[in-house]
C-alpha positions as CSV (number, residue, x, y, z in Angstrom):
1,X,76.3,101.4,98.9
2,X,74.7,101.2,102.5
3,X,76.3,103.9,105.1
4,X,78.5,102.7,107.4
5,X,77.0,101.5,111.1
6,X,78.6,102.1,114.4
7,X,80.0,98.2,114.2
8,X,81.6,99.1,111.2
9,X,83.3,101.9,112.3
10,X,84.3,100.0,115.2
11,X,85.6,97.3,113.3
12,X,87.7,99.5,111.0
13,X,89.4,101.2,114.3
14,X,90.0,97.8,115.9
15,X,91.5,96.8,112.6
16,X,93.9,100.1,112.3
17,X,95.0,99.9,115.6
18,X,96.0,96.1,115.4
19,X,97.6,96.7,112.0
20,X,99.5,99.6,114.0
21,X,100.6,97.3,116.3
22,X,101.8,94.7,114.3
23,X,103.9,97.2,112.3
24,X,105.3,98.3,115.6
25,X,105.9,95.2,116.9
26,X,108.2,94.1,114.1
27,X,110.2,97.6,114.2
28,X,110.9,96.4,117.7
29,X,112.3,93.2,116.8
30,X,116.4,93.2,117.3
31,X,118.1,92.7,113.9
32,X,122.2,93.1,113.1
33,X,123.1,95.2,109.9
34,X,126.7,95.4,108.9
35,X,128.0,97.9,106.3
36,X,131.4,97.1,104.9
37,X,133.9,99.6,103.3
38,X,131.8,99.7,100.1
39,X,128.8,100.7,101.8
40,X,127.0,97.2,101.1
41,X,124.8,96.2,103.5
42,X,123.9,92.8,104.8
43,X,121.8,91.6,107.6
44,X,123.2,88.7,110.3
45,X,121.3,85.6,111.1
46,X,120.2,86.3,114.8
47,X,120.8,82.7,115.8
48,X,124.6,83.3,115.4
49,X,127.2,83.9,118.0
50,X,128.5,86.8,116.2
51,X,124.8,88.3,116.2
52,X,124.3,87.1,120.0
53,X,127.7,89.2,121.4
54,X,126.6,92.2,119.0
55,X,123.3,92.6,120.2
56,X,124.5,92.2,123.7
57,X,127.1,94.7,123.1
58,X,124.2,97.1,121.8
59,X,122.0,96.3,124.8
60,X,124.9,97.2,127.2
61,X,125.5,100.3,125.6
62,X,121.6,101.4,125.7
63,X,121.7,100.4,129.3
64,X,124.8,102.7,129.9
65,X,123.4,105.7,128.4
66,X,120.0,105.2,130.2
67,X,121.5,104.7,133.5
68,X,123.8,108.1,132.8
69,X,120.7,109.7,131.7
70,X,118.8,109.2,134.6
71,X,121.6,110.3,136.8
72,X,121.6,113.5,135.6
73,X,117.8,114.4,136.4
């Protein structure tokens, strides 16, 4: 087994960083999960009107909370 050179270490670090960025991007993608009274969970297709309305409402809540937080500073 040959020792790792500088380029090997650099390639490994870049690969780790790229993987972390990919995972972070996936986490940030919007989704709509619904829970029923029995605890079952399902996700809505983001192309539906229902999902779009729920995402718009969630975004408005986040914006309102952020604005209120900024006004308290």
